[in-house]
mmCIF file of the N, C-alpha and C atoms, coordinates in Angstrom:
data_MODEL
# 
_entry.id   MODEL 
# 
loop_
_atom_site.group_PDB 
_atom_site.id 
_atom_site.type_symbol 
_atom_site.label_atom_id 
_atom_site.label_alt_id 
_atom_site.label_comp_id 
_atom_site.label_asym_id 
_atom_site.label_entity_id 
_atom_site.label_seq_id 
_atom_site.pdbx_PDB_ins_code 
_atom_site.Cartn_x 
_atom_site.Cartn_y 
_atom_site.Cartn_z 
_atom_site.occupancy 
_atom_site.B_iso_or_equiv 
_atom_site.pdbx_formal_charge 
_atom_site.auth_seq_id 
_atom_site.auth_comp_id 
_atom_site.auth_asym_id 
_atom_site.auth_atom_id 
_atom_site.pdbx_PDB_model_num 
ATOM 1   N N  . UNK A 1 1  ? -4.167  2.535   13.072  1.00 0.00 ? 1  UNK A N  1 
ATOM 2   C CA . UNK A 1 1  ? -3.052  1.826   12.502  1.00 0.00 ? 1  UNK A CA 1 
ATOM 3   C C  . UNK A 1 1  ? -3.172  0.347   12.819  1.00 0.00 ? 1  UNK A C  1 
ATOM 4   N N  . UNK A 1 2  ? -2.964  -0.451  11.791  1.00 0.00 ? 2  UNK A N  1 
ATOM 5   C CA . UNK A 1 2  ? -3.001  -1.892  11.963  1.00 0.00 ? 2  UNK A CA 1 
ATOM 6   C C  . UNK A 1 2  ? -1.649  -2.489  11.611  1.00 0.00 ? 2  UNK A C  1 
ATOM 7   N N  . UNK A 1 3  ? -1.257  -3.503  12.318  1.00 0.00 ? 3  UNK A N  1 
ATOM 8   C CA . UNK A 1 3  ? -0.053  -4.263  11.977  1.00 0.00 ? 3  UNK A CA 1 
ATOM 9   C C  . UNK A 1 3  ? -0.514  -5.483  11.191  1.00 0.00 ? 3  UNK A C  1 
ATOM 10  N N  . UNK A 1 4  ? -0.012  -5.644  9.967   1.00 0.00 ? 4  UNK A N  1 
ATOM 11  C CA . UNK A 1 4  ? -0.395  -6.746  9.098   1.00 0.00 ? 4  UNK A CA 1 
ATOM 12  C C  . UNK A 1 4  ? 0.831   -7.528  8.666   1.00 0.00 ? 4  UNK A C  1 
ATOM 13  N N  . UNK A 1 5  ? 0.592   -8.730  8.180   1.00 0.00 ? 5  UNK A N  1 
ATOM 14  C CA . UNK A 1 5  ? 1.652   -9.524  7.570   1.00 0.00 ? 5  UNK A CA 1 
ATOM 15  C C  . UNK A 1 5  ? 1.293   -9.740  6.115   1.00 0.00 ? 5  UNK A C  1 
ATOM 16  N N  . UNK A 1 6  ? 2.287   -9.608  5.231   1.00 0.00 ? 6  UNK A N  1 
ATOM 17  C CA . UNK A 1 6  ? 2.028   -9.838  3.814   1.00 0.00 ? 6  UNK A CA 1 
ATOM 18  C C  . UNK A 1 6  ? 2.174   -11.322 3.489   1.00 0.00 ? 6  UNK A C  1 
ATOM 19  N N  . UNK A 1 7  ? 2.119   -11.638 2.222   1.00 0.00 ? 7  UNK A N  1 
ATOM 20  C CA . UNK A 1 7  ? 2.174   -13.018 1.755   1.00 0.00 ? 7  UNK A CA 1 
ATOM 21  C C  . UNK A 1 7  ? 3.412   -13.745 2.254   1.00 0.00 ? 7  UNK A C  1 
ATOM 22  N N  . UNK A 1 8  ? 4.530   -13.031 2.366   1.00 0.00 ? 8  UNK A N  1 
ATOM 23  C CA . UNK A 1 8  ? 5.788   -13.640 2.805   1.00 0.00 ? 8  UNK A CA 1 
ATOM 24  C C  . UNK A 1 8  ? 5.964   -13.640 4.323   1.00 0.00 ? 8  UNK A C  1 
ATOM 25  N N  . UNK A 1 9  ? 4.997   -13.085 5.052   1.00 0.00 ? 9  UNK A N  1 
ATOM 26  C CA . UNK A 1 9  ? 5.078   -13.058 6.499   1.00 0.00 ? 9  UNK A CA 1 
ATOM 27  C C  . UNK A 1 9  ? 5.779   -11.841 7.063   1.00 0.00 ? 9  UNK A C  1 
ATOM 28  N N  . UNK A 1 10 ? 6.095   -10.859 6.220   1.00 0.00 ? 10 UNK A N  1 
ATOM 29  C CA . UNK A 1 10 ? 6.760   -9.638  6.680   1.00 0.00 ? 10 UNK A CA 1 
ATOM 30  C C  . UNK A 1 10 ? 5.751   -8.719  7.357   1.00 0.00 ? 10 UNK A C  1 
ATOM 31  N N  . UNK A 1 11 ? 6.174   -8.043  8.400   1.00 0.00 ? 11 UNK A N  1 
ATOM 32  C CA . UNK A 1 11 ? 5.303   -7.159  9.158   1.00 0.00 ? 11 UNK A CA 1 
ATOM 33  C C  . UNK A 1 11 ? 5.202   -5.794  8.481   1.00 0.00 ? 11 UNK A C  1 
ATOM 34  N N  . UNK A 1 12 ? 3.967   -5.297  8.330   1.00 0.00 ? 12 UNK A N  1 
ATOM 35  C CA . UNK A 1 12 ? 3.696   -3.993  7.711   1.00 0.00 ? 12 UNK A CA 1 
ATOM 36  C C  . UNK A 1 12 ? 2.726   -3.221  8.593   1.00 0.00 ? 12 UNK A C  1 
ATOM 37  N N  . UNK A 1 13 ? 2.660   -1.932  8.372   1.00 0.00 ? 13 UNK A N  1 
ATOM 38  C CA . UNK A 1 13 ? 1.694   -1.072  9.046   1.00 0.00 ? 13 UNK A CA 1 
ATOM 39  C C  . UNK A 1 13 ? 0.707   -0.551  8.006   1.00 0.00 ? 13 UNK A C  1 
ATOM 40  N N  . UNK A 1 14 ? -0.582  -0.630  8.319   1.00 0.00 ? 14 UNK A N  1 
ATOM 41  C CA . UNK A 1 14 ? -1.648  -0.215  7.403   1.00 0.00 ? 14 UNK A CA 1 
ATOM 42  C C  . UNK A 1 14 ? -2.475  0.869   8.074   1.00 0.00 ? 14 UNK A C  1 
ATOM 43  N N  . UNK A 1 15 ? -2.710  1.965   7.358   1.00 0.00 ? 15 UNK A N  1 
ATOM 44  C CA . UNK A 1 15 ? -3.522  3.055   7.918   1.00 0.00 ? 15 UNK A CA 1 
ATOM 45  C C  . UNK A 1 15 ? -4.463  3.581   6.840   1.00 0.00 ? 15 UNK A C  1 
ATOM 46  N N  . UNK A 1 16 ? -5.745  3.672   7.161   1.00 0.00 ? 16 UNK A N  1 
ATOM 47  C CA . UNK A 1 16 ? -6.742  4.212   6.224   1.00 0.00 ? 16 UNK A CA 1 
ATOM 48  C C  . UNK A 1 16 ? -6.722  5.732   6.281   1.00 0.00 ? 16 UNK A C  1 
ATOM 49  N N  . UNK A 1 17 ? -6.916  6.364   5.117   1.00 0.00 ? 17 UNK A N  1 
ATOM 50  C CA . UNK A 1 17 ? -7.008  7.812   4.992   1.00 0.00 ? 17 UNK A CA 1 
ATOM 51  C C  . UNK A 1 17 ? -8.298  8.135   4.245   1.00 0.00 ? 17 UNK A C  1 
ATOM 52  N N  . UNK A 1 18 ? -8.727  9.396   4.217   1.00 0.00 ? 18 UNK A N  1 
ATOM 53  C CA . UNK A 1 18 ? -9.955  9.735   3.487   1.00 0.00 ? 18 UNK A CA 1 
ATOM 54  C C  . UNK A 1 18 ? -9.902  9.413   1.983   1.00 0.00 ? 18 UNK A C  1 
ATOM 55  N N  . UNK A 1 19 ? -8.711  9.434   1.393   1.00 0.00 ? 19 UNK A N  1 
ATOM 56  C CA . UNK A 1 19 ? -8.615  9.187   -0.049  1.00 0.00 ? 19 UNK A CA 1 
ATOM 57  C C  . UNK A 1 19 ? -8.039  7.814   -0.389  1.00 0.00 ? 19 UNK A C  1 
ATOM 58  N N  . UNK A 1 20 ? -7.824  6.964   0.600   1.00 0.00 ? 20 UNK A N  1 
ATOM 59  C CA . UNK A 1 20 ? -7.262  5.646   0.337   1.00 0.00 ? 20 UNK A CA 1 
ATOM 60  C C  . UNK A 1 20 ? -6.625  5.048   1.566   1.00 0.00 ? 20 UNK A C  1 
ATOM 61  N N  . UNK A 1 21 ? -5.375  4.589   1.414   1.00 0.00 ? 21 UNK A N  1 
ATOM 62  C CA . UNK A 1 21 ? -4.672  3.957   2.530   1.00 0.00 ? 21 UNK A CA 1 
ATOM 63  C C  . UNK A 1 21 ? -3.168  4.137   2.353   1.00 0.00 ? 21 UNK A C  1 
ATOM 64  N N  . UNK A 1 22 ? -2.450  3.989   3.450   1.00 0.00 ? 22 UNK A N  1 
ATOM 65  C CA . UNK A 1 22 ? -0.992  4.042   3.440   1.00 0.00 ? 22 UNK A CA 1 
ATOM 66  C C  . UNK A 1 22 ? -0.491  2.716   4.004   1.00 0.00 ? 22 UNK A C  1 
ATOM 67  N N  . UNK A 1 23 ? 0.415   2.109   3.282   1.00 0.00 ? 23 UNK A N  1 
ATOM 68  C CA . UNK A 1 23 ? 1.022   0.852   3.700   1.00 0.00 ? 23 UNK A CA 1 
ATOM 69  C C  . UNK A 1 23 ? 2.507   1.119   3.906   1.00 0.00 ? 23 UNK A C  1 
ATOM 70  N N  . UNK A 1 24 ? 3.022   0.798   5.084   1.00 0.00 ? 24 UNK A N  1 
ATOM 71  C CA . UNK A 1 24 ? 4.413   1.094   5.401   1.00 0.00 ? 24 UNK A CA 1 
ATOM 72  C C  . UNK A 1 24 ? 5.148   -0.178  5.816   1.00 0.00 ? 24 UNK A C  1 
ATOM 73  N N  . UNK A 1 25 ? 6.382   -0.272  5.336   1.00 0.00 ? 25 UNK A N  1 
ATOM 74  C CA . UNK A 1 25 ? 7.249   -1.383  5.733   1.00 0.00 ? 25 UNK A CA 1 
ATOM 75  C C  . UNK A 1 25 ? 8.654   -0.819  5.830   1.00 0.00 ? 25 UNK A C  1 
ATOM 76  N N  . UNK A 1 26 ? 9.201   -0.793  7.011   1.00 0.00 ? 26 UNK A N  1 
ATOM 77  C CA . UNK A 1 26 ? 10.515  -0.190  7.220   1.00 0.00 ? 26 UNK A CA 1 
ATOM 78  C C  . UNK A 1 26 ? 10.454  1.295   6.918   1.00 0.00 ? 26 UNK A C  1 
ATOM 79  N N  . UNK A 1 27 ? 11.345  1.768   6.044   1.00 0.00 ? 27 UNK A N  1 
ATOM 80  C CA . UNK A 1 27 ? 11.360  3.180   5.669   1.00 0.00 ? 27 UNK A CA 1 
ATOM 81  C C  . UNK A 1 27 ? 10.518  3.462   4.433   1.00 0.00 ? 27 UNK A C  1 
ATOM 82  N N  . UNK A 1 28 ? 9.979   2.415   3.807   1.00 0.00 ? 28 UNK A N  1 
ATOM 83  C CA . UNK A 1 28 ? 9.231   2.600   2.564   1.00 0.00 ? 28 UNK A CA 1 
ATOM 84  C C  . UNK A 1 28 ? 7.742   2.780   2.824   1.00 0.00 ? 28 UNK A C  1 
ATOM 85  N N  . UNK A 1 29 ? 7.117   3.635   2.019   1.00 0.00 ? 29 UNK A N  1 
ATOM 86  C CA . UNK A 1 29 ? 5.683   3.909   2.117   1.00 0.00 ? 29 UNK A CA 1 
ATOM 87  C C  . UNK A 1 29 ? 5.031   3.710   0.763   1.00 0.00 ? 29 UNK A C  1 
ATOM 88  N N  . UNK A 1 30 ? 3.861   3.088   0.759   1.00 0.00 ? 30 UNK A N  1 
ATOM 89  C CA . UNK A 1 30 ? 3.073   2.901   -0.447  1.00 0.00 ? 30 UNK A CA 1 
ATOM 90  C C  . UNK A 1 30 ? 1.700   3.515   -0.210  1.00 0.00 ? 30 UNK A C  1 
ATOM 91  N N  . UNK A 1 31 ? 1.355   4.503   -1.030  1.00 0.00 ? 31 UNK A N  1 
ATOM 92  C CA . UNK A 1 31 ? 0.049   5.149   -0.942  1.00 0.00 ? 31 UNK A CA 1 
ATOM 93  C C  . UNK A 1 31 ? -0.889  4.457   -1.913  1.00 0.00 ? 31 UNK A C  1 
ATOM 94  N N  . UNK A 1 32 ? -1.985  3.918   -1.400  1.00 0.00 ? 32 UNK A N  1 
ATOM 95  C CA . UNK A 1 32 ? -3.001  3.278   -2.226  1.00 0.00 ? 32 UNK A CA 1 
ATOM 96  C C  . UNK A 1 32 ? -4.170  4.242   -2.358  1.00 0.00 ? 32 UNK A C  1 
ATOM 97  N N  . UNK A 1 33 ? -4.495  4.614   -3.578  1.00 0.00 ? 33 UNK A N  1 
ATOM 98  C CA . UNK A 1 33 ? -5.565  5.570   -3.824  1.00 0.00 ? 33 UNK A CA 1 
ATOM 99  C C  . UNK A 1 33 ? -6.796  4.833   -4.349  1.00 0.00 ? 33 UNK A C  1 
ATOM 100 N N  . UNK A 1 34 ? -7.914  4.984   -3.641  1.00 0.00 ? 34 UNK A N  1 
ATOM 101 C CA . UNK A 1 34 ? -9.177  4.410   -4.104  1.00 0.00 ? 34 UNK A CA 1 
ATOM 102 C C  . UNK A 1 34 ? -10.324 5.286   -3.636  1.00 0.00 ? 34 UNK A C  1 
ATOM 103 N N  . UNK A 1 35 ? -11.463 5.200   -4.366  1.00 0.00 ? 35 UNK A N  1 
ATOM 104 C CA . UNK A 1 35 ? -12.587 6.084   -4.080  1.00 0.00 ? 35 UNK A CA 1 
ATOM 105 C C  . UNK A 1 35 ? -13.820 5.364   -3.571  1.00 0.00 ? 35 UNK A C  1 
ATOM 106 N N  . UNK A 1 36 ? -14.044 4.130   -3.979  1.00 0.00 ? 36 UNK A N  1 
ATOM 107 C CA . UNK A 1 36 ? -15.263 3.437   -3.585  1.00 0.00 ? 36 UNK A CA 1 
ATOM 108 C C  . UNK A 1 36 ? -14.961 2.324   -2.585  1.00 0.00 ? 36 UNK A C  1 
ATOM 109 N N  . UNK A 1 37 ? -16.003 1.809   -1.988  1.00 0.00 ? 37 UNK A N  1 
ATOM 110 C CA . UNK A 1 37 ? -15.869 0.718   -1.022  1.00 0.00 ? 37 UNK A CA 1 
ATOM 111 C C  . UNK A 1 37 ? -15.339 -0.533  -1.719  1.00 0.00 ? 37 UNK A C  1 
ATOM 112 N N  . UNK A 1 38 ? -15.832 -0.800  -2.927  1.00 0.00 ? 38 UNK A N  1 
ATOM 113 C CA . UNK A 1 38 ? -15.369 -1.977  -3.670  1.00 0.00 ? 38 UNK A CA 1 
ATOM 114 C C  . UNK A 1 38 ? -13.886 -1.885  -4.006  1.00 0.00 ? 38 UNK A C  1 
ATOM 115 N N  . UNK A 1 39 ? -13.429 -0.698  -4.357  1.00 0.00 ? 39 UNK A N  1 
ATOM 116 C CA . UNK A 1 39 ? -12.006 -0.515  -4.636  1.00 0.00 ? 39 UNK A CA 1 
ATOM 117 C C  . UNK A 1 39 ? -11.188 -0.720  -3.361  1.00 0.00 ? 39 UNK A C  1 
ATOM 118 N N  . UNK A 1 40 ? -11.726 -0.307  -2.219  1.00 0.00 ? 40 UNK A N  1 
ATOM 119 C CA . UNK A 1 40 ? -11.060 -0.534  -0.936  1.00 0.00 ? 40 UNK A CA 1 
ATOM 120 C C  . UNK A 1 40 ? -10.929 -2.009  -0.621  1.00 0.00 ? 40 UNK A C  1 
ATOM 121 N N  . UNK A 1 41 ? -11.981 -2.781  -0.916  1.00 0.00 ? 41 UNK A N  1 
ATOM 122 C CA . UNK A 1 41 ? -11.920 -4.227  -0.714  1.00 0.00 ? 41 UNK A CA 1 
ATOM 123 C C  . UNK A 1 41 ? -10.872 -4.853  -1.626  1.00 0.00 ? 41 UNK A C  1 
ATOM 124 N N  . UNK A 1 42 ? -10.831 -4.386  -2.875  1.00 0.00 ? 42 UNK A N  1 
ATOM 125 C CA . UNK A 1 42 ? -9.845  -4.899  -3.828  1.00 0.00 ? 42 UNK A CA 1 
ATOM 126 C C  . UNK A 1 42 ? -8.424  -4.587  -3.348  1.00 0.00 ? 42 UNK A C  1 
ATOM 127 N N  . UNK A 1 43 ? -8.219  -3.397  -2.796  1.00 0.00 ? 43 UNK A N  1 
ATOM 128 C CA . UNK A 1 43 ? -6.901  -3.013  -2.284  1.00 0.00 ? 43 UNK A CA 1 
ATOM 129 C C  . UNK A 1 43 ? -6.492  -3.920  -1.124  1.00 0.00 ? 43 UNK A C  1 
ATOM 130 N N  . UNK A 1 44 ? -7.415  -4.204  -0.208  1.00 0.00 ? 44 UNK A N  1 
ATOM 131 C CA . UNK A 1 44 ? -7.099  -5.081  0.923   1.00 0.00 ? 44 UNK A CA 1 
ATOM 132 C C  . UNK A 1 44 ? -6.808  -6.511  0.460   1.00 0.00 ? 44 UNK A C  1 
ATOM 133 N N  . UNK A 1 45 ? -7.506  -6.963  -0.594  1.00 0.00 ? 45 UNK A N  1 
ATOM 134 C CA . UNK A 1 45 ? -7.224  -8.288  -1.147  1.00 0.00 ? 45 UNK A CA 1 
ATOM 135 C C  . UNK A 1 45 ? -5.827  -8.327  -1.767  1.00 0.00 ? 45 UNK A C  1 
ATOM 136 N N  . UNK A 1 46 ? -5.452  -7.254  -2.473  1.00 0.00 ? 46 UNK A N  1 
ATOM 137 C CA . UNK A 1 46 ? -4.107  -7.173  -3.047  1.00 0.00 ? 46 UNK A CA 1 
ATOM 138 C C  . UNK A 1 46 ? -3.043  -7.234  -1.963  1.00 0.00 ? 46 UNK A C  1 
ATOM 139 N N  . UNK A 1 47 ? -3.278  -6.537  -0.863  1.00 0.00 ? 47 UNK A N  1 
ATOM 140 C CA . UNK A 1 47 ? -2.316  -6.529  0.242   1.00 0.00 ? 47 UNK A CA 1 
ATOM 141 C C  . UNK A 1 47 ? -2.152  -7.936  0.809   1.00 0.00 ? 47 UNK A C  1 
ATOM 142 N N  . UNK A 1 48 ? -3.265  -8.657  0.919   1.00 0.00 ? 48 UNK A N  1 
ATOM 143 C CA . UNK A 1 48 ? -3.222  -9.991  1.520   1.00 0.00 ? 48 UNK A CA 1 
ATOM 144 C C  . UNK A 1 48 ? -2.581  -11.026 0.596   1.00 0.00 ? 48 UNK A C  1 
ATOM 145 N N  . UNK A 1 49 ? -2.703  -10.838 -0.721  1.00 0.00 ? 49 UNK A N  1 
ATOM 146 C CA . UNK A 1 49 ? -2.246  -11.870 -1.650  1.00 0.00 ? 49 UNK A CA 1 
ATOM 147 C C  . UNK A 1 49 ? -0.925  -11.554 -2.348  1.00 0.00 ? 49 UNK A C  1 
ATOM 148 N N  . UNK A 1 50 ? -0.441  -10.324 -2.226  1.00 0.00 ? 50 UNK A N  1 
ATOM 149 C CA . UNK A 1 50 ? 0.767   -9.907  -2.933  1.00 0.00 ? 50 UNK A CA 1 
ATOM 150 C C  . UNK A 1 50 ? 1.786   -9.388  -1.929  1.00 0.00 ? 50 UNK A C  1 
ATOM 151 N N  . UNK A 1 51 ? 3.048   -9.646  -2.181  1.00 0.00 ? 51 UNK A N  1 
ATOM 152 C CA . UNK A 1 51 ? 4.083   -9.169  -1.268  1.00 0.00 ? 51 UNK A CA 1 
ATOM 153 C C  . UNK A 1 51 ? 4.226   -7.650  -1.382  1.00 0.00 ? 51 UNK A C  1 
ATOM 154 N N  . UNK A 1 52 ? 4.695   -7.038  -0.312  1.00 0.00 ? 52 UNK A N  1 
ATOM 155 C CA . UNK A 1 52 ? 4.871   -5.582  -0.290  1.00 0.00 ? 52 UNK A CA 1 
ATOM 156 C C  . UNK A 1 52 ? 5.857   -5.150  -1.375  1.00 0.00 ? 52 UNK A C  1 
ATOM 157 N N  . UNK A 1 53 ? 6.918   -5.921  -1.572  1.00 0.00 ? 53 UNK A N  1 
ATOM 158 C CA . UNK A 1 53 ? 7.932   -5.556  -2.565  1.00 0.00 ? 53 UNK A CA 1 
ATOM 159 C C  . UNK A 1 53 ? 7.346   -5.481  -3.969  1.00 0.00 ? 53 UNK A C  1 
ATOM 160 N N  . UNK A 1 54 ? 6.488   -6.431  -4.342  1.00 0.00 ? 54 UNK A N  1 
ATOM 161 C CA . UNK A 1 54 ? 5.867   -6.407  -5.668  1.00 0.00 ? 54 UNK A CA 1 
ATOM 162 C C  . UNK A 1 54 ? 4.949   -5.203  -5.807  1.00 0.00 ? 54 UNK A C  1 
ATOM 163 N N  . UNK A 1 55 ? 4.149   -4.922  -4.777  1.00 0.00 ? 55 UNK A N  1 
ATOM 164 C CA . UNK A 1 55 ? 3.252   -3.764  -4.834  1.00 0.00 ? 55 UNK A CA 1 
ATOM 165 C C  . UNK A 1 55 ? 4.047   -2.467  -4.927  1.00 0.00 ? 55 UNK A C  1 
ATOM 166 N N  . UNK A 1 56 ? 5.106   -2.368  -4.149  1.00 0.00 ? 56 UNK A N  1 
ATOM 167 C CA . UNK A 1 56 ? 5.930   -1.158  -4.154  1.00 0.00 ? 56 UNK A CA 1 
ATOM 168 C C  . UNK A 1 56 ? 6.581   -0.953  -5.516  1.00 0.00 ? 56 UNK A C  1 
ATOM 169 N N  . UNK A 1 57 ? 7.084   -2.015  -6.111  1.00 0.00 ? 57 UNK A N  1 
ATOM 170 C CA . UNK A 1 57 ? 7.717   -1.898  -7.424  1.00 0.00 ? 57 UNK A CA 1 
ATOM 171 C C  . UNK A 1 57 ? 6.705   -1.596  -8.529  1.00 0.00 ? 57 UNK A C  1 
ATOM 172 N N  . UNK A 1 58 ? 5.461   -2.049  -8.355  1.00 0.00 ? 58 UNK A N  1 
ATOM 173 C CA . UNK A 1 58 ? 4.398   -1.759  -9.317  1.00 0.00 ? 58 UNK A CA 1 
ATOM 174 C C  . UNK A 1 58 ? 3.949   -0.307  -9.238  1.00 0.00 ? 58 UNK A C  1 
ATOM 175 N N  . UNK A 1 59 ? 4.057   0.263   -8.056  1.00 0.00 ? 59 UNK A N  1 
ATOM 176 C CA . UNK A 1 59 ? 3.603   1.639   -7.827  1.00 0.00 ? 59 UNK A CA 1 
ATOM 177 C C  . UNK A 1 59 ? 4.483   2.658   -8.530  1.00 0.00 ? 59 UNK A C  1 
ATOM 178 N N  . UNK A 1 60 ? 3.905   3.800   -8.786  1.00 0.00 ? 60 UNK A N  1 
ATOM 179 C CA . UNK A 1 60 ? 4.633   4.897   -9.425  1.00 0.00 ? 60 UNK A CA 1 
ATOM 180 C C  . UNK A 1 60 ? 5.428   5.627   -8.361  1.00 0.00 ? 60 UNK A C  1 
ATOM 181 N N  . UNK A 1 61 ? 6.714   5.801   -8.595  1.00 0.00 ? 61 UNK A N  1 
ATOM 182 C CA . UNK A 1 61 ? 7.577   6.472   -7.626  1.00 0.00 ? 61 UNK A CA 1 
ATOM 183 C C  . UNK A 1 61 ? 7.198   7.950   -7.520  1.00 0.00 ? 61 UNK A C  1 
ATOM 184 N N  . UNK A 1 62 ? 7.143   8.448   -6.311  1.00 0.00 ? 62 UNK A N  1 
ATOM 185 C CA . UNK A 1 62 ? 6.834   9.856   -6.056  1.00 0.00 ? 62 UNK A CA 1 
ATOM 186 C C  . UNK A 1 62 ? 8.138   10.505  -5.590  1.00 0.00 ? 62 UNK A C  1 
ATOM 187 N N  . UNK A 1 63 ? 8.924   10.973  -6.526  1.00 0.00 ? 63 UNK A N  1 
ATOM 188 C CA . UNK A 1 63 ? 10.255  11.491  -6.219  1.00 0.00 ? 63 UNK A CA 1 
ATOM 189 C C  . UNK A 1 63 ? 10.218  12.762  -5.376  1.00 0.00 ? 63 UNK A C  1 
ATOM 190 N N  . UNK A 1 64 ? 9.140   13.530  -5.473  1.00 0.00 ? 64 UNK A N  1 
ATOM 191 C CA . UNK A 1 64 ? 9.046   14.761  -4.685  1.00 0.00 ? 64 UNK A CA 1 
ATOM 192 C C  . UNK A 1 64 ? 9.055   14.445  -3.189  1.00 0.00 ? 64 UNK A C  1 
ATOM 193 N N  . UNK A 1 65 ? 8.447   13.345  -2.816  1.00 0.00 ? 65 UNK A N  1 
ATOM 194 C CA . UNK A 1 65 ? 8.341   12.965  -1.409  1.00 0.00 ? 65 UNK A CA 1 
ATOM 195 C C  . UNK A 1 65 ? 9.521   12.118  -0.936  1.00 0.00 ? 65 UNK A C  1 
ATOM 196 N N  . UNK A 1 66 ? 10.420  11.748  -1.828  1.00 0.00 ? 66 UNK A N  1 
ATOM 197 C CA . UNK A 1 66 ? 11.591  10.980  -1.452  1.00 0.00 ? 66 UNK A CA 1 
ATOM 198 C C  . UNK A 1 66 ? 11.694  9.684   -2.226  1.00 0.00 ? 66 UNK A C  1 
ATOM 199 N N  . UNK A 1 67 ? 12.838  9.026   -2.134  1.00 0.00 ? 67 UNK A N  1 
ATOM 200 C CA . UNK A 1 67 ? 13.065  7.804   -2.916  1.00 0.00 ? 67 UNK A CA 1 
ATOM 201 C C  . UNK A 1 67 ? 12.326  6.578   -2.380  1.00 0.00 ? 67 UNK A C  1 
ATOM 202 N N  . UNK A 1 68 ? 11.827  6.646   -1.167  1.00 0.00 ? 68 UNK A N  1 
ATOM 203 C CA . UNK A 1 68 ? 11.184  5.495   -0.550  1.00 0.00 ? 68 UNK A CA 1 
ATOM 204 C C  . UNK A 1 68 ? 9.666   5.594   -0.523  1.00 0.00 ? 68 UNK A C  1 
ATOM 205 N N  . UNK A 1 69 ? 9.099   6.368   -1.456  1.00 0.00 ? 69 UNK A N  1 
ATOM 206 C CA . UNK A 1 69 ? 7.657   6.576   -1.499  1.00 0.00 ? 69 UNK A CA 1 
ATOM 207 C C  . UNK A 1 69 ? 7.136   6.217   -2.879  1.00 0.00 ? 69 UNK A C  1 
ATOM 208 N N  . UNK A 1 70 ? 6.057   5.421   -2.930  1.00 0.00 ? 70 UNK A N  1 
ATOM 209 C CA . UNK A 1 70 ? 5.424   5.056   -4.194  1.00 0.00 ? 70 UNK A CA 1 
ATOM 210 C C  . UNK A 1 70 ? 3.911   5.190   -4.029  1.00 0.00 ? 70 UNK A C  1 
ATOM 211 N N  . UNK A 1 71 ? 3.214   5.366   -5.153  1.00 0.00 ? 71 UNK A N  1 
ATOM 212 C CA . UNK A 1 71 ? 1.750   5.484   -5.135  1.00 0.00 ? 71 UNK A CA 1 
ATOM 213 C C  . UNK A 1 71 ? 1.158   4.511   -6.141  1.00 0.00 ? 71 UNK A C  1 
ATOM 214 N N  . UNK A 1 72 ? 0.033   3.915   -5.772  1.00 0.00 ? 72 UNK A N  1 
ATOM 215 C CA . UNK A 1 72 ? -0.648  2.970   -6.623  1.00 0.00 ? 72 UNK A CA 1 
ATOM 216 C C  . UNK A 1 72 ? -2.130  3.303   -6.629  1.00 0.00 ? 72 UNK A C  1 
ATOM 217 N N  . UNK A 1 73 ? -2.696  3.481   -7.817  1.00 0.00 ? 73 UNK A N  1 
ATOM 218 C CA . UNK A 1 73 ? -4.117  3.804   -7.930  1.00 0.00 ? 73 UNK A CA 1 
ATOM 219 C C  . UNK A 1 73 ? -4.891  2.518   -8.193  1.00 0.00 ? 73 UNK A C  1 
ATOM 220 N N  . UNK A 1 74 ? -5.910  2.257   -7.391  1.00 0.00 ? 74 UNK A N  1 
ATOM 221 C CA . UNK A 1 74 ? -6.733  1.064   -7.517  1.00 0.00 ? 74 UNK A CA 1 
ATOM 222 C C  . UNK A 1 74 ? -7.963  1.424   -8.337  1.00 0.00 ? 74 UNK A C  1 
ATOM 223 N N  . UNK A 1 75 ? -8.169  0.707   -9.437  1.00 0.00 ? 75 UNK A N  1 
ATOM 224 C CA . UNK A 1 75 ? -9.355  0.955   -10.290 1.00 0.00 ? 75 UNK A CA 1 
ATOM 225 C C  . UNK A 1 75 ? -10.380 -0.109  -10.084 1.00 0.00 ? 75 UNK A C  1 
# 
């Protein structure tokens, strides 16, 4: 687990998984799905250059897991 700051300086938690990564801020979770190393680099660049709120709102809501969970697929 890593503690990161987004573009606005907000503190987030980042954790790599076998199928991608999980980004957490407060009670909200964003699952980033990627398969290749290049897609992983692109995901980390997005995290560094975009605020968590924009990424979370861009992600598809996963209602089965709760209202505070979203998923974003990196191509």
